[in-house]
N, C-alpha and C positions, 0 to 999 in steps of 0.2 A: 503494499500499499504506499502510496506517496503522490504527492502533487507539488508542482513548482510553478514558477511563472510562465506565462505564455511566451515571453522572451525577456531577456535581461532588461530590468528597469530599474529607475532609482527608486528607493524605498517609499519616499513621498508620492509616488505615482500610483502605488497599489491602492485599491479601494478597501474599505474595511471588510467586506466579505472575502476578498482574496487573502487578506492577513489572517482572519479568523480560519478559513478553510485550511490554509497552509499549516498553521499550527495544530488544528485538530487532526489533520491526516498525517502529519509527519511526527508530532510529539505525543499529543494525547493518545492515539491509537496504539503507539509502541508502549508507552508508559502503562496503560490499562491492561493491555494483553500480556505484557511481561509480568505485572503483578498478578494477574489472575493465574497464569501458568505457574509462576513461582510459588504462589500460595497452595496451590494443588499439589506441588511436589513436597513441600514442607509438610502439609497435612497428611499426606500419604506416607511420610517418613521415609521416602526414597533414600537410599544410600548415595547414589550417584545420578547425576542427570546433566543435560546440556540446554541451554537456551541461545539461540543464535539470532541476533539483531541485525538487520541490514541497514547500513548507512549509506554513504557515498564519499568518494574522494573528495567532494565538496567540504566535507568535514575537516579536512586536514589542512586547508589553505584559505587565505583570505580571498573571498569571491565578490568584488565589487559588482554591483548591479544584480547580484542574486544574494544579498545580505541576509535576508530572513530564511531563505532555504538553506544557505550554508550554516547559519546559527542552529536551525532545526536539526540538521544532519549532525552537527557538532555535539548536540544535546544527547543524541542517540549513542554516540560514541563515549561520552563521559558517563552516562548512565550505565553502560555496559561495563566500563571500567570499574566503577564504584561497586556495582552488584557482584561483579566477579571477585573483588577484593573481599566482600562480605561473606560470599557463600562458597568460595573455592577452597574449602578444606581448613578455613582459619577458625572454625568454631566447632568443636567435637559434638555439640548438641544439635547441630543442623546438618542437613545433608550436604554432601560435597557436589555443588552445581557450578559447572563451568558456564559463565555468561561470555559469549563471545560477541564481537561486532566485527562483521565483514564490511571491507570498504572497496566496492567496486568503483571504477571510473565510469566510463560509457558502456552500456549493455544495449543491444539493438532491440528497444521497446518502444512503444507508442509514446511514453512520457518523454524519452531520450530525443525521439524523432531522428534516429540515426539507423543507417544501414549497417549490416554486418560486414567487417573488415578485419584485417590482422589485429587491430587494436580494439575491435568492438565486437565481442562475442554475442551469439544469440542467448536468449534466456536459458534454453536447454544446455548449451556448452558452458555457461557459467554456473549453472546448478550442479552439473557433473563435477567440476572442479572444486566448487564451494563445499560439497559434501565430503570431500577428502580431507578438508581443513577442520571439520567439527570436532572439538575436543583438543585441537592444537594448543600447545602450552601458551602461546601468546594470545592475549585477550583481543587485540585488534590485529585483524590480518587482511591481507589483499590476495585472495586465492588465484586469481588470473595472473599468471607470470608477467605478461607484458605491462599490466597495470601496476604490479609491484615494481617493476623497472621504472616505469613512468614516475611513480611516487618517489622512489630513491633519487632519480635526476632532480626532481623538483625540490626535494629536501637539501639538495647540495647548493642550491642557489639562495641568495639573500631573499628575504620576504619582500622587499621592495621591488625586486625584479620580476618575481613570480606574480606579484600583484599587478604590476604594470603589463606584463603579458596577457593576464587574464582579463584586465580591464579593456585592453585594446581588442582582444577577441570578443568580448561581451558588447563592446560598442558597435562593432561591425554586425553582429547578430541583431542588436537592438535597432539599427538603422533598417535592416530588412524587416523587422517586425512592425516597425512604425509605418514603413512603406505599405505592408500588407494590410494593416489595420486601416490606412487611408484608402486603399483600393476597394476593401470591403465596405467601407462607410459610403464611398461613391456609388458602388452597385446597389446598396441599399436605398440610397436617395433616388436613383433612377427607377427602382421598382415602385417607389411611392408616387411617382409622377404619373 
């Protein structure tokens, strides 16, 4: 489950419904589902278990023009880290539950609006790789090897350079989105005439 912006925009350009929906879909749904599943595991007194939350590469970097989306995905990463520290064998009275956060970059989905390529796996390809990482000792993982390499490269650069690269990329996408909105508004105006 997830929702993002129609295209990169400045935060003040989002309407109240978009802000609310993004938080509900990306933060609230993961929080409540994780709590529900975790509570069931504790109540059943399971000895072991795993919870896997899916975040995004967006959680790891400053994303100008996708500020709220990036913040929501960062929340999932931090929630997973904290819960993993709480439940991963640190209290003998609680089950040993691994809480993992998987960090994909782009996957060929309707949300991403991207086609499959060497850097963009299909959902089935991503899931096959992701399943192999469940229970891995690291709490935050990037199961698709090309995404992990991409993340490593970005981690080597200063934040200011990464932010500039992302801002330039998002400004170009934003320009196309604004142009598409104008075209749709023009077409809607012609239909009314």
